[in-house]
C-alpha positions as CSV (number, residue, x, y, z in Angstrom):
1,X,-17.7,-34.2,-18.3
2,X,-16.9,-36.5,-21.2
3,X,-19.5,-38.8,-22.6
4,X,-18.9,-42.5,-23.1
5,X,-18.5,-43.5,-26.8
6,X,-21.7,-45.3,-27.8
7,X,-20.4,-46.4,-31.2
8,X,-18.9,-49.6,-29.6
9,X,-20.4,-51.9,-27.0
10,X,-19.8,-51.1,-23.4
11,X,-17.7,-53.3,-21.1
12,X,-20.8,-54.6,-19.5
13,X,-22.4,-55.5,-22.9
14,X,-19.2,-57.1,-24.2
15,X,-18.8,-59.2,-21.0
16,X,-22.5,-60.3,-21.2
17,X,-22.2,-61.2,-24.9
18,X,-19.0,-63.2,-24.3
19,X,-20.6,-65.1,-21.4
20,X,-23.7,-65.8,-23.5
21,X,-21.6,-67.1,-26.4
22,X,-19.8,-69.4,-24.0
23,X,-23.0,-70.6,-22.5
24,X,-24.4,-71.4,-25.9
25,X,-21.3,-73.5,-26.7
26,X,-21.5,-75.2,-23.3
27,X,-25.2,-76.0,-23.8
28,X,-24.6,-77.3,-27.4
29,X,-21.7,-79.6,-26.3
30,X,-23.7,-80.8,-23.3
31,X,-26.6,-81.7,-25.5
32,X,-24.2,-83.6,-27.9
33,X,-22.7,-85.5,-24.9
34,X,-26.1,-86.5,-23.6
35,X,-27.4,-87.6,-27.0
36,X,-24.1,-89.3,-28.1
37,X,-24.2,-93.1,-28.4
38,X,-21.8,-95.0,-26.2
39,X,-21.7,-98.3,-28.1
40,X,-18.3,-98.4,-29.7
41,X,-14.7,-97.4,-29.0
42,X,-15.1,-94.5,-31.5
43,X,-18.2,-93.3,-29.6
44,X,-16.4,-93.5,-26.3
45,X,-13.4,-91.5,-27.6
46,X,-15.6,-88.9,-29.1
47,X,-17.6,-88.6,-25.9
48,X,-14.3,-88.3,-23.9
49,X,-13.2,-85.4,-26.2
50,X,-16.5,-83.7,-25.8
51,X,-16.3,-84.1,-22.0
52,X,-12.8,-82.5,-22.1
53,X,-14.1,-79.6,-24.1
54,X,-16.9,-79.2,-21.6
55,X,-14.4,-79.1,-18.7
56,X,-12.4,-76.4,-20.6
57,X,-15.5,-74.5,-21.3
58,X,-16.5,-74.7,-17.6
59,X,-13.2,-73.0,-16.7
60,X,-13.8,-70.4,-19.4
61,X,-17.3,-69.8,-18.1
62,X,-16.0,-69.1,-14.6
63,X,-13.7,-66.5,-16.2
64,X,-16.5,-65.0,-18.2
65,X,-18.7,-64.8,-15.1
66,X,-15.9,-63.1,-13.2
67,X,-15.5,-60.6,-16.1
68,X,-19.2,-59.9,-16.0
69,X,-19.2,-59.4,-12.3
70,X,-16.3,-57.0,-12.6
71,X,-18.2,-55.1,-15.4
72,X,-21.3,-54.9,-13.2
73,X,-19.2,-53.6,-10.3
74,X,-17.7,-51.0,-12.6
75,X,-21.2,-50.0,-13.8
76,X,-22.4,-49.8,-10.2
77,X,-19.4,-47.6,-9.3
78,X,-20.0,-45.3,-12.3
79,X,-23.6,-45.1,-11.5
80,X,-22.9,-44.2,-7.8
81,X,-20.4,-41.5,-9.0
82,X,-23.1,-40.0,-11.2
83,X,-25.7,-40.2,-8.4
84,X,-23.3,-38.4,-6.1
85,X,-22.7,-35.7,-8.7
86,X,-26.5,-35.4,-9.2
87,X,-27.0,-35.1,-5.4
88,X,-24.3,-32.4,-5.2
89,X,-25.9,-30.5,-8.0
90,X,-29.3,-30.8,-6.4
91,X,-28.0,-29.3,-3.2
92,X,-26.3,-26.5,-5.2
93,X,-29.6,-25.9,-7.0
94,X,-31.4,-25.7,-3.7
95,X,-28.9,-23.3,-2.2
96,X,-28.9,-21.1,-5.3
97,X,-32.7,-21.0,-5.3
98,X,-32.7,-19.9,-1.7
99,X,-30.1,-17.2,-2.5
100,X,-32.1,-16.0,-5.5
101,X,-35.4,-15.9,-3.5
102,X,-33.6,-13.8,-0.8
103,X,-32.2,-11.4,-3.4
104,X,-35.6,-11.2,-5.0
105,X,-37.3,-10.4,-1.7
106,X,-34.8,-7.7,-1.0
107,X,-35.3,-6.2,-4.4
108,X,-39.1,-6.3,-3.9
109,X,-38.5,-4.3,-0.6
110,X,-36.4,-1.8,-2.6
111,X,-39.3,-1.4,-5.0
112,X,-41.7,-0.8,-2.2
113,X,-39.3,1.8,-0.7
114,X,-39.0,3.5,-4.1
115,X,-42.8,3.6,-4.4
116,X,-43.1,5.2,-1.0
117,X,-40.5,7.8,-2.0
118,X,-42.4,8.6,-5.1
119,X,-45.5,9.3,-3.0
120,X,-43.5,11.6,-0.7
121,X,-42.0,13.4,-3.7
122,X,-45.6,14.1,-4.9
123,X,-46.3,15.5,-1.5
124,X,-43.2,17.7,-1.7
125,X,-44.2,18.8,-5.3
126,X,-47.7,19.7,-4.1
127,X,-46.3,21.8,-1.2
128,X,-43.8,23.5,-3.5
129,X,-46.3,24.5,-6.1
130,X,-48.3,26.5,-3.7
131,X,-48.0,30.2,-4.8
132,X,-48.0,31.5,-1.3
133,X,-46.9,29.6,1.8
134,X,-46.9,30.5,5.5
135,X,-43.7,30.2,7.5
136,X,-45.0,27.0,8.9
137,X,-45.6,25.6,5.4
138,X,-42.1,26.6,4.4
139,X,-40.7,24.8,7.4
140,X,-42.8,21.8,6.5
141,X,-41.5,21.9,3.0
142,X,-37.9,22.0,4.2
143,X,-38.6,19.1,6.6
144,X,-40.1,17.0,3.7
145,X,-37.1,17.9,1.5
146,X,-34.6,16.9,4.2
147,X,-36.4,13.7,5.0
148,X,-36.6,12.8,1.3
149,X,-32.9,13.4,0.7
150,X,-32.0,11.2,3.6
151,X,-34.3,8.4,2.7
152,X,-33.3,8.5,-1.0
153,X,-29.6,8.2,0.1
154,X,-30.5,5.3,2.4
155,X,-32.5,3.4,-0.3
156,X,-29.7,4.1,-2.8
157,X,-27.2,2.6,-0.4
158,X,-29.5,-0.5,0.1
159,X,-29.7,-0.8,-3.7
160,X,-25.9,-0.7,-4.0
161,X,-25.5,-3.3,-1.3
162,X,-28.0,-5.5,-3.0
163,X,-26.3,-5.1,-6.4
164,X,-23.0,-6.1,-4.8
165,X,-24.5,-9.1,-3.2
166,X,-26.2,-10.2,-6.4
167,X,-23.1,-9.7,-8.4
168,X,-21.0,-11.7,-5.9
169,X,-23.5,-14.6,-6.3
170,X,-23.5,-14.2,-10.1
171,X,-27.1,-13.2,-10.4
172,X,-26.4,-10.5,-13.0
173,X,-30.0,-9.6,-13.8
174,X,-30.8,-8.6,-10.2
175,X,-27.5,-6.9,-9.9
176,X,-28.2,-4.8,-13.0
177,X,-31.7,-4.0,-11.9
178,X,-30.6,-3.0,-8.4
179,X,-27.8,-0.8,-9.8
180,X,-30.3,0.8,-12.2
181,X,-32.6,1.6,-9.3
182,X,-29.7,3.1,-7.4
183,X,-28.8,5.4,-10.3
184,X,-32.4,6.5,-10.7
185,X,-32.6,7.3,-7.0
186,X,-29.4,9.3,-7.0
187,X,-30.5,11.2,-10.2
188,X,-33.9,12.0,-8.6
189,X,-32.1,13.1,-5.4
190,X,-29.8,15.4,-7.3
191,X,-32.8,16.9,-9.2
192,X,-34.7,17.3,-6.0
193,X,-31.7,19.1,-4.5
194,X,-31.4,21.5,-7.4
195,X,-35.2,22.1,-7.3
196,X,-35.1,23.0,-3.7
197,X,-32.0,25.2,-4.2
198,X,-33.7,27.2,-6.9
199,X,-36.8,27.5,-4.7
200,X,-34.7,28.7,-1.7
201,X,-32.9,31.3,-3.8
202,X,-36.1,33.0,-5.0
203,X,-36.7,36.4,-3.3
204,X,-39.4,36.5,-0.8
């Protein structure tokens, strides 16, 4: 949006200054006419000329007033245009804020899910580190592993969806953080799978 050149007077200022100048001339001539003596032919002729100038100035004043009114109308139109632009921007700000809050809430939910997964991984690690396990404990370990793998995949998908939504709405920070969480989850899932595979391949 271009800015108005402030080095020269605006149309409104110019119109007001021109009207003020004409008013000063009108007032000065009016004062001269009222104070002028009317006691000789010369006085009468001079007063008549002054009266003619005042009549001409009156016409000029009407034009100046019209120009000022037009300038004021232009200012009002320009101000309304700016007010409409500000209102549109305010609505956009409100919408963007609501979108951001929604994305942030979803990201917070992912963080909670990740924290829950971390607790379950610690449970899996504690079960895995037992030197001797019963068949029931082995079954429990497999069930925990399977549940972890599935949940990690779900949360990673949720993170990918969130990253896509944030990127589409041009919130790159949230998109980047959600994608980073997705990669961390997938990496942890792969490591968990390799760990369980090595565990399963050990001789009884």
